[in-house]
N, C-alpha and C positions, 0 to 999 in steps of 0.2 A: 283495279287497273293493273295491268302487267307492268313490271319494271325491267324486263329483259327481253331478249330476242330468242327465237327458236333456231336450232341448228338441225338441218335435215341432210341425211346421207342417202342418196338414191342408189340402191343396189350396190352397197359397198362390197368389195371383194377381198381386201387384205385385212385380216383380223387385228394385226398389231396397229394399223392405222386407226381402225375403229376404237380400239382400246385407248389409244392416245386421245381421241376425241371425247371418249367417255370421261377421261380424267379432266380434260379442258372444260367440258360441260359441267361437271361437278364443281369445279373451282369457280366458274363464272355464275353458277346458279341458273344456267340455261337448260331448258328441256331439250333432249336429243331425240330425234325421230329417225328411225331406220325404215327405209322403204324396201320391201322384199321384192325379189328373192335376194337373200344374202349369200355371199360366197363362202360362208363358214357357219358353224354352229355358235350360238351365243355362249356356250359353256367351253368353247375351245381354249386350250391352254395359252396360246399366244395372245388371244384377246384378253384373257384374265391377267396375264403378266403385264401387258402394256398398260392396262387400266389400273394396275397396282391395287390399292385398297379403296378405290373410289367408286366401285360399282354400286355399293349400297347407298352412296351419297348422290348419285346421279339419277335423274328422271329420264329413263329410256323407254320410248314408246315404239311399238312395231306397227306397221301399216302394210296391208296386203299389196297395195300398189299406190302410185302417185295420186291417182284420181280419188281413191278413198281418203287419202291424207288431205287432198285439196278440198274435198267436200266438207270434211270436219273443221278445217281452218279457213273457210271461205271468208272473203272480205278482209283478208290480211295482205299486206304487201309482201311479195316474194321476190327475192333477189337471187338470181342464178349466178353462182360464183363459177365463172368459166373464162377461158382464154378468148372466147368469141364475143364477149360483151362489148358494148359501146361506151359504157360509163365506168370510169375507174371507181373502185371500192371506196377510195378516200374522198370522192367528190359527192357522196350521197349523205343526206341528212337522215340518219336512222332514227326510228321511233320505237318505243316499247311495243312488243308484239310482232315486229318485223321477222320475216323468215329468211334465213340464209340457206340456200339449197346448193349442195355439192353433188356432182355426178360421180359415177363409178370411177375408180382409179384407172381402170383399163379402157373404158370406152366413153367416159364423160356422160353428159345428159343426152338422152335420145331426142331426136327432132320433135317427136310428139309431145314430150314434156316441155321442151323449150317453147314450142308453139302455144301450149296451154297457158303459159305465163307471160307471153310476149306483150300482152296488152296491160299487164299489171304494173 
C-alpha cells in the first residue's frame, strides 16, 4: 500500500520551478510525474541548479501526454490544483495514492484535461 501521494506537472515550462518541485518531491518521498511536452530539457542547467543535489533522490517519471498517464494510474483520485476549483485544498481528506495535478505555469490545465478528471 502506498504511503504518499503523486505530484504531476502538466507540460511544465519553467525549468527552475520544476527543479524546485524535484527537490520537494525528493524530500517528501513523493513520485513526480512530468507530462510532455516540457518547455526545457531535463539536463538544462537551471533545472539542475534549482533541484540542487536531489535529482538522484527523486523518482521522476515522464509521460507522453496526460491520457497515457491517466491510463497507467486509473482508479486513483486526481485533484487538479487550479484557481478554477470549487473545493479548497484544505477541505479535502487526502488518501495515500492521491494525485495532485498542476497545470503549466503559463497556461494552466487545458479544458480537455480538466474535463477528463471532472468526475473523479
